[in-house]
N, C-alpha and C positions, 0 to 999 in steps of 0.2 A: 706960610710956616712949614718947615720940614716935618714930615710925619715920622713917628717912631717906627722902628722895625717891628713888624707884626710877629709876635711870638705867642699868640693865643693858642689854646688847645685845639687840635684838629677836630673837625666835626665828626660825630659818631656815624652819621648816615649822609650819603651823597646821592644826588639825582643827576645822572649823566646819560646823555643820548649821543650815540655815535652818529646818528642821522644828522644832528645839528652841527657836528664838527667836521663833516666832509663837505667841502665847498661845492656849490652848485655846478661850477664849471670844471670840476675835477675829471680827468680822463676816465677814471674807472666808472664814474656815473654815466658817462656817454656810452661806454661799452656795455654796462649793465642793462641798458635799455634793449639791446639787441641780442643778449645772451639768453638762449632758451635751452636749459639743461633738464627739462622736465622728463625727457625720455632716456636719460643716462642710465638710471637704475633698471629700466626695462631692457636696454641693450645688454647690460652686464649680468642680469639675473641668472642666466644659464651657467655662468662661470663662478657662481658662489654656491657654497654648500647650504642645504636647507636646515642644517643643525650646527651647533657650536656657538662660539662667542660672536656677538654682533660686531660687524666690521666697521671700519671708518667709512663715512659717507663718501662714495666716489665723486659726487658733485663737488664736495669740498676740495678733493684732490685736483679736479679739473680747473676749478676757480683759482687755486693756488698756482697751477701751471700757467694759466693765462696771465696772472700777475708777473710771473717770471719772464714770460715772453715779451710782455709790454714794456717792462722796465729793464730788460737786458740782464736779468739775474741768472747766470748760467749754472751756478752751483746750487744743488738742491739743499745742501746743508745751510748755505747762506739764505736761501729763500725761506726756509722755516724760521730762521732768526728774524728776517725782515718782517714777515707776516706777524710774528709774535709782538714786534715793537711798534709797527706802523698802524695807526688807527684807521686810515683809509683802506689799507689792505684787509684789516679785520672786518671792516664794514662790507667790503666786496665779497669776502669769503663767508659771510654770515656767521662769524664767530662770536660777535659781541665782545665784551670786555674780558670775560673770564673763560672763553672757550679755549679748549686745549688744542694746540697746534700738533699735527701728526709728526712722527719722527721722519727724518729725511730718507731712511731706508725704505719707507713705505712707497715712495714714488718709484724707485727703481723696480721694486717687486711688481707693482701694478703696470707701469709702462711697458716692461718687457714680458709681462704675463697677461693679465686679463685685458688691458687696453689693446694690446696688439692682437690677441687671439680673436677678439670680436670686432676688430677694425674700428674702434671707437672714435679715434681722432678724425678719420675720414667721414664718418657719419655726422660728427659735429660740424665739420666744415660744410658738408652738404646742407645741413640744417641752417647754418648762418647764411649760406648763399641763397637759399630759398627765401629766407627772411629779408635779405637785402633786395631781392627781386620784388617781393611783395610790397616793400616800402618805397620802391621806385628809385633806389640808389644805383642799380644796374638793370639792364634789360635782359640779360641772360642769353644773348644771341652770339656773342663772341668773347673770347677771353684768351690772353696770352701773357706769359711771364718770362722775363729774361733770366739768364743763368746767374747763380751766386756761388761763391766759394766760402765755405765755413771752415775756419781753422780747426784742426783736430788736435787733441791732447796726446800726441804721439812723438816720441823721442827719436831723432835721426840716428843716435848712437845705438839704438836697439832695432835697427832695420837690416834688411838683407837686399842684395842686388836683385833686380827684377829678373835677370837671366839665370839666377841660381835656382837649383831645385831644393826648395825649402822643405825640411822634414818637420811637419807640424806635430808629429807624434800624438801624445795624449791630449794636446790642446784642442783637437777637433771635438772631443767629448766635453772638455772642461770649460772652454771659453766660447761664449755666445758669438762674439765678433768673428772668431776664426771659423766657427761652424757656418755662419751666414756667408762669409767670404767664399769658402770652399763650395758651398751649395750653389752660389751664384755662378762660379766658374764652370760648374757642371751643366748649367742650363744653356742650351744651344741658342736661345733667343736673347740671352743677356751676355754673360761673360765670354762664352765661346764665339760670339758674333764679332768681338773686337780683336783686331790683329795687333794692337799696340802693346808693346812690352814695356811695362813701367820701369823707370830707372831704379827705384827703390821700393821695397814693400815693408811696411811696418809689421813687426812680429806681434806687437800687442794689439794693434788695430788695423788689420790688413784691408779693411774696407776703405780706409783713407787713401787718397791719391797724392803722390809726390808731384808738386807743381811749382812753377816759377812764373805763373800768369800775372802776378803783380809787378813784374819787372824789378823785383828786389831779391832778397835771399829766398831761395826755394823752401818750401815747407809742406807738411802733410795737411791735406784738407779734404773736405767732402764737397762734391760737386752736385748742386741741386739745379736741375734744368727741366722745366716743364713747358709744354705748349699744348693748346687745345687742338682737338681734331679739326675744327673749323679753320684754325690758323694754318695747320699743316696742309689741308686741302687747298687753301688759297695760294700758298707759295708753290705747291706742286702744279696747280693749274697754270701758273705763270711760267712754268718751265725751269724753276729753280730746284736744286737738290738741297734739302735741309742739312745743316751741319750739326743737328742735334739728334741724329737718328740712333746713336748707340748709347744706351743707358749706362751711367756710371763712368763714362770716359770724358774726363774734364779737358782733354786735348782736342776734342771734336770741334769746339767752337773757337779754338785759338786763332785761326787765320782771320776770321771776321773781327774778333776782339782786337787783334793787332792792327787791322785796317782802321777801325774806328778810333783807336788811340792815335794813329798817325794823322787821320783827318782832323781830329780835335787840336792836336799840338801844332800842326803845320798851317792850319787855316782858321778853324772856327774860333779858337781862343784869341785870335788876333783881329776879329771882326766884330762889329756891332750892327746887326741887321734891323732895318726899320720894318720890313714886311717879310712874310713867308716867301713871297715870290722872289724877293731879292736874294734870300738865302738859297732858294732852289737854284737860281741862275748861277750863283757864285760856286756852289758845291758841284754843280754839273760841269762848269768850266774847269774846276780843279781836277775832277776825276778824269774827264775826257781829254782835256788839253794838257794836263801835266802828269797826273799820277799814272795813267796808262801809257803815255807816249814818251815822256821825258825822264821821269824819276827812275833811278836805278834801284833795283831790289836785291839785297844780299842773298836772299833765299834762292834766287835763280841765277846766281853767278854775276851779279852786278850789271844786269842788262834790263831794259824796260820790258813791260808786259807785252807790248806790241811785237818787240823783237823775239820774245819767247814764243809767241803764237806763230810767228812766221817760221821759226825754226822747227816747231812741232808740226807745222803743215807740210 
């Protein structure tokens, strides 16, 4: 028999537990096991006043930032809305059902202020790395990370040619991104070490690089590229010169990225290898038998690499 529509008066009191409503296999439960934020307040204590109104708990801000990173929430305004609505996010952030979510402006003030001044995010990364070593997830002997391009929120229409002498005027004092960009250019070990002249410079976010690395429409992006000291020593001991030597120059790695794209599209994506040895033999034959000796390269005048070497000799 079909039951009637329930229209009874709502209960006066409810018993509700966030712990029971977050599934055991939820991603945030797995992350929560390894997140140790017990030292956050100790790291930040020198950057808070001993008097005045009680601040927002910095651990809450870090937990909310982790939620944003894990679920690709780039907007801090939207992150606050999602944490307010999502029960799992509230559980991870220790907010309960009625905890107040901080205003989005709080993140910007802390990320560009206290968090940066005390190098908090680096300390948190090192804490997580030590925890992973202790748990046996990694051995801590070697570590290497490939490069990534992160699209910047910068408009091409508000850019200047890289060869132009841009007058930043008062923006050096007013805009944080401009100050950091100009300070980096003044450092001999960083900006002054690169001879590459960018095609365009964003006036609103000059730290972003103009790049066409994705083989599509060019855009402004940030280039993140890190490698450990052990990795760099390894490639140097083998006689190679690293293509990632200049910080902030997203063109440094372009030749190798172009080669790997060619290798994949011309060979690997058309093969199915049964063993690693079979793949090694096939790739070696492609590089030594075809890529270096026969294939014509537009960057060197449509001749082979061998011909170029002979000419240079």
